[in-house]
C-alpha positions in Angstrom: 139.7 111.0 125.5 143.3 112.0 124.7 142.7 111.8 121.0 139.6 114.0 121.3 141.6 116.6 123.2 144.3 116.5 120.6 141.7 116.8 117.8 140.0 119.8 119.4 143.3 121.5 120.0 144.4 120.9 116.4 141.2 122.4 115.0 141.6 125.5 117.2 145.2 125.9 116.0 144.3 125.5 112.3 141.4 128.0 112.7 143.8 130.7 113.9 144.7 131.3 110.2 148.1 129.6 110.2 149.0 127.7 107.0 148.0 124.1 107.4 151.6 122.8 107.3 152.7 125.3 110.0 149.8 124.8 112.3 149.9 121.0 112.0 153.7 120.9 112.3 154.1 123.2 115.3 151.3 121.6 117.1 152.7 118.1 116.5 156.2 119.2 117.5 154.9 120.7 120.7 153.1 117.5 121.7 156.3 115.5 120.7 158.4 117.6 123.0 155.8 117.2 125.8 155.7 113.4 125.4 159.4 112.7 124.9 161.0 115.8 126.3 163.0 116.3 123.1 162.7 116.2 119.3 164.2 112.7 119.3 164.7 111.3 115.7 162.6 113.8 114.0 165.1 114.2 111.2 164.9 110.5 110.3 161.1 110.6 110.6 160.9 113.6 108.1 163.2 111.9 105.6 161.4 108.6 105.9 158.0 110.3 105.1 159.4 111.8 101.9 161.6 109.0 100.8 158.7 107.3 99.0 158.7 106.5 95.3 154.9 106.8 95.0 155.1 110.5 96.0 156.7 111.3 92.6 153.3 110.8 91.1 151.9 113.9 92.8 154.0 116.6 91.0 153.7 114.6 87.7 149.9 114.5 87.8 149.9 118.2 88.8 152.2 119.0 85.9 149.9 117.1 83.5 146.9 119.2 84.6 148.8 122.5 84.4 150.0 121.7 80.8 146.4 121.0 79.8 145.0 124.1 81.4 147.8 126.5 80.2 147.7 125.0 76.8 143.9 125.7 76.5 143.3 122.0 75.7 140.4 121.7 78.2 138.5 124.5 76.6 137.1 122.1 73.9 135.7 119.8 76.6 132.9 122.1 77.6 132.2 122.9 74.0 131.8 119.3 73.0 129.6 118.5 76.0 127.4 121.5 75.2 127.1 120.6 71.6 125.9 117.1 72.3 123.6 117.8 75.3 122.2 121.3 74.6 118.8 120.1 73.4 117.9 118.3 76.6 115.9 120.0 79.5 118.7 121.3 81.7 121.1 120.4 78.9 123.6 123.2 79.7 123.7 122.1 83.3 124.1 118.4 82.3 126.9 119.5 79.9 128.6 121.3 82.7 128.6 118.1 84.8 129.9 116.1 81.8 132.7 118.6 81.3 133.6 118.4 85.0 133.6 114.6 84.8 136.1 114.5 81.9 138.2 117.3 83.3 138.3 115.5 86.7 140.1 112.7 84.9 142.8 115.2 83.9 143.2 117.5 86.9 143.0 115.5 90.1 141.8 118.6 91.8 138.3 119.7 92.7 139.1 123.3 93.0 140.9 123.4 89.6 137.8 121.6 88.1 135.4 124.2 89.6 137.5 127.1 88.5 138.3 126.0 85.0 134.8 124.7 84.0 133.0 127.3 86.1 134.7 130.2 84.3 133.1 129.1 81.0 129.9 127.5 82.2 128.4 129.9 84.8 128.2 133.0 82.5 126.7 130.9 79.7 124.1 129.3 82.1 123.0 132.6 83.5 122.7 134.0 79.9 120.4 131.1 79.0 118.1 131.9 81.9 119.3 129.7 84.7 119.0 131.0 88.2 122.5 132.0 89.3 122.2 129.8 92.4 121.5 126.8 90.2 124.5 127.6 88.1 126.7 127.9 91.2 125.4 124.6 92.5 126.1 122.7 89.3 129.7 123.8 89.1 130.3 123.5 92.9 128.8 119.9 92.9 130.3 118.9 89.6 133.7 120.2 90.7 133.9 117.8 93.6 134.3 115.0 91.1 137.8 116.2 90.7 139.1 114.1 93.6 136.8 111.1 93.1 137.5 110.4 89.4 141.2 109.5 89.1 143.8 110.7 89.0 143.2 112.1 92.5 145.7 113.9 94.8 143.9 112.9 98.0 143.8 109.2 96.9 147.6 109.3 96.3 148.1 110.7 99.8 145.8 108.2 101.4 147.6 105.4 99.4 151.0 106.5 100.6 150.0 106.9 104.2 148.0 103.6 104.4 150.3 101.6 102.1 147.4 100.9 99.8 147.8 100.3 96.0 147.2 103.6 94.3 146.3 101.9 91.1 143.6 99.9 92.9 142.3 103.1 94.5 142.2 104.9 91.2 140.2 102.0 89.6 138.0 101.9 92.6 137.1 105.6 92.1 135.9 105.2 88.5 132.5 103.6 89.1 131.5 105.7 92.1 132.7 108.8 90.2 130.6 107.9 87.1 127.7 107.1 89.4 127.9 110.5 91.1 128.1 112.2 87.7 125.0 110.3 86.6 123.1 111.3 89.8 124.1 114.9 89.3 123.1 114.8 85.6 119.7 113.3 86.4 119.2 115.9 89.0 120.0 118.7 86.5 117.6 117.0 84.0 114.8 117.0 86.6 115.5 120.6 87.5 115.3 121.6 83.8 112.1 119.6 83.1 110.1 120.2 86.2 111.7 123.3 87.8 109.8 126.5 88.4 111.9 128.5 86.0 112.1 127.1 82.5 115.4 127.8 80.7 116.1 128.2 77.0 117.2 125.1 75.1 118.9 125.0 71.7 118.2 122.8 68.7 119.6 119.3 68.6 123.1 119.3 67.1 123.5 117.8 63.7 125.8 114.9 63.1 128.3 117.3 61.4 128.3 119.5 64.5 128.8 116.5 66.8 131.6 115.2 64.7 133.4 118.6 64.6 133.0 118.9 68.4 134.4 115.4 69.0 137.4 116.1 66.6 138.2 119.3 68.6 138.1 117.5 71.9 139.7 114.3 70.8 143.1 114.9 72.3 141.7 116.0 75.6 139.6 112.9 75.7 142.5 110.5 75.0 144.5 111.5 78.0 142.2 109.9 80.7 142.2 106.8 78.5 146.0 106.7 78.4 146.4 107.1 82.1 143.6 104.9 83.4 143.8 102.4 80.6 147.5 102.0 81.1 147.0 101.3 84.8 144.0 99.0 84.4 145.8 96.7 81.9 149.0 96.7 83.9 151.1 98.7 81.4 151.9 101.4 84.0 152.2 101.7 87.7 150.6 104.9 89.1 153.9 106.8 89.0 154.6 105.7 85.5 151.1 106.6 84.4 151.7 110.1 85.9 154.9 110.5 83.9 153.3 109.2 80.7 150.3 111.6 81.2 152.5 114.6 81.8 154.6 113.9 78.7 151.4 113.3 76.6 149.9 116.5 77.9 153.0 118.4 77.0 153.1 117.0 73.5 149.4 117.6 72.9 149.7 121.2 74.0 152.9 121.9 72.1 152.5 120.0 68.9 148.7 119.6 68.3 147.4 122.8 69.9 150.6 124.8 69.5 149.4 126.9 72.5 152.2 126.2 75.0 155.4 128.1 74.7 158.5 128.1 76.9 157.0 130.8 79.2 153.9 128.7 79.8 156.0 125.6 80.4 158.1 127.4 82.9 155.0 128.8 84.7 153.4 125.4 84.8 156.6 124.0 86.4 156.7 126.8 89.0 153.0 126.3 90.0 153.6 122.5 90.2 156.6 123.0 92.4 154.7 125.3 94.8 151.8 123.0 95.1 154.0 119.9 95.6 156.1 121.7 98.2 153.0 122.7 100.2 151.7 119.1 100.1 155.0 117.6 101.1 155.2 120.0 104.1 151.7 119.0 105.2 152.6 115.4 104.8 155.7 115.7 106.9 153.8 117.6 109.6 151.1 114.9 109.7 153.8 112.3 109.8 155.1 113.8 113.1 151.5 113.9 114.4 151.1 110.2 113.5 154.3 109.4 115.3 153.1 111.2 118.4 149.7 109.3 118.3 151.5 106.0 118.1 153.7 107.0 121.1 150.5 107.7 123.0 149.2 104.3 121.9 146.0 105.9 120.6 145.6 103.6 117.6 146.0 100.5 119.9 143.4 102.0 122.3 141.0 102.5 119.4 141.4 98.8 118.4 140.8 97.6 122.0 137.7 99.8 122.3 136.2 98.6 119.1 137.0 94.9 120.0 135.6 95.3 123.5 132.3 96.7 122.4 131.9 94.4 119.4 131.4 97.2 116.9 130.4 96.0 113.4 132.0 97.1 110.1 129.1 99.3 109.2 128.8 100.7 112.7 132.5 101.7 112.8 132.4 103.1 109.2 129.3 105.1 110.0 130.8 106.7 113.1 134.0 107.5 111.2 132.1 109.0 108.3 130.2 111.3 110.7 133.4 112.4 112.3 135.0 113.1 109.0 131.9 115.0 107.8 132.2 117.3 110.9 135.9 117.7 110.4 135.3 118.6 106.8 133.4 121.7 107.9 136.6 123.1 109.5 139.6 121.4 107.9 140.8 121.0 104.3 140.9 117.6 102.8 144.6 116.8 103.0 144.7 117.6 106.7 141.7 115.3 107.3 143.4 112.4 105.5 146.7 112.7 107.3 145.2 113.2 110.8 142.6 110.4 110.8 144.2 107.7 108.7 147.0 106.6 111.2 144.3 106.2 113.9 141.7 104.4 111.7 144.1 102.0 109.9 144.6 99.5 112.8 140.8 99.3 113.3 140.3 98.6 109.6 142.7 95.7 109.9 141.0 94.4 113.1 137.5 94.5 111.5 138.8 93.2 108.1 137.6 96.3 106.3 139.1 96.6 102.8 141.3 99.7 102.8 140.5 100.4 99.2 136.7 100.5 100.0 137.4 102.8 103.0 139.6 105.0 100.8 136.7 105.6 98.4 134.2 106.2 101.3 136.8 108.7 102.7 137.1 110.4 99.3 133.3 110.8 98.8 133.2 112.3 102.3 136.0 114.7 101.4 133.9 115.8 98.4 131.3 116.9 101.0 134.0 118.8 102.8 134.6 120.9 99.6 131.1 122.3 99.6 130.1 122.5 103.2 130.6 125.8 105.1 132.4 127.4 106.7 135.6 126.1 105.1 134.5 124.6 101.8 137.2 125.3 99.2 134.9 125.0 96.2 132.6 127.6 97.8 135.5 130.1 97.9 136.6 129.1 94.4 133.1 130.0 93.1 133.1 133.3 95.0 136.5 134.2 93.4 135.2 133.7 89.8 131.6 135.1 90.3 131.9 137.7 93.1 128.5 136.4 94.2 127.4 136.5 97.9 128.6 133.4 99.7 125.1 132.7 101.0 123.8 132.4 97.4 126.6 129.9 96.6 125.8 127.9 99.7 122.1 127.7 98.8 123.0 126.6 95.3 125.3 123.7 96.4 122.9 122.5 99.2 121.1 119.9 97.0 124.5 118.5 95.9 125.4 117.9 99.6 122.3 115.7 99.8 123.2 113.9 96.6 126.7 113.2 97.8 125.3 111.8 101.1 123.2 109.5 98.9 126.3 108.4 97.0 128.2 107.8 100.2 125.4 105.6 101.5 125.2 103.6 98.3 129.0 102.9 98.3 128.8 102.0 102.0 126.0 99.5 101.6 127.1 98.2 98.2 130.9 98.1 98.4 131.1 96.3 95.0 130.4 99.7 93.4 133.9 100.6 94.3 135.6 97.2 94.5 134.4 95.5 91.3 136.7 97.3 88.9 139.9 97.0 90.8 139.2 93.2 91.3 139.3 92.9 87.5 142.5 94.7 87.0 145.4 93.0 85.1 147.5 92.9 88.2 144.8 90.7 89.9 144.5 88.2 87.0 
């Protein structure tokens, strides 16, 4: 009951328009003062939350993405996907999903994926006769892959908060991410083949055209292999992989593409610093809230409640997924992770639920949060680049909400979809 009141109060505070870190921080401090009568050891708490080696990977992965974007390296990804898939029914939409999939393995951000790929794909799809709503849906849905296919900012935060291996989380996201990309691609194919409005297709690309497209996109395609392959075979930790990826992205943009000058490097660093500072402020604020919840014994009460009523693994996970889906309509992804994880973790341990499996279920659910109104970040990203009515965008992404719910159910009932790959990692041999 106390947790429900805190949750409702927090949602109300965040809906006032305050920045997430300010609303979360002020609300948490107010409760802390109410519980303890003073701020206690808040300084040590703040320092402890940020004094974590794994957090270094956040700015490094962000910097890698900014180098690739500002260096125009990712522009060739969509071109290559379009060249190879343009002859299929719905080929341009499938190419958009494919480009989102590869870019997701570079950016770690769903909004960045939707903005970057959408800027090129949406005008072209409309020009080839696609209903604008369909175009918005493809980019909105495909963009959500940005946080499921590693590297993933939300996975890093969940890993830090839950003390779960980030390398294992990244590997666990690969198969579900590819599965969702395949589901999206099949849906686009069915729309193109059996939809009411037939769209223009282009001739099948020649081998020479395919070869040229692959040569242009080769360096962009090597980066995910370097980062994920290095972690899979035990060459890098997640933080080392982030550093290697940022360095490789810089070298590719500067030496190969020759499109990144000192000004662009400086701007990439500034953007990275801003994004990282905001994330760290939210992390600190959520850490204070977690401290308060522990003081109120809410995690312990949750464990006792689950034990008393004999709730099963799937029953508990189903209830949590419903709660997170509802929260996703009002809160952004980072806040959801940092608010719910401290409460859920003790129950996961009591029910012997693999925290890596839960992390992937959480991430798929957070994908839904990105495209469900009223606070779906990908919806507003699409509105920013298209100036389209928001209701048209919502209609366009609606099928992808259902497809993500299908994916969530598959991972919940078949956990090996997520757990098989991390179980084969070099660190587990």
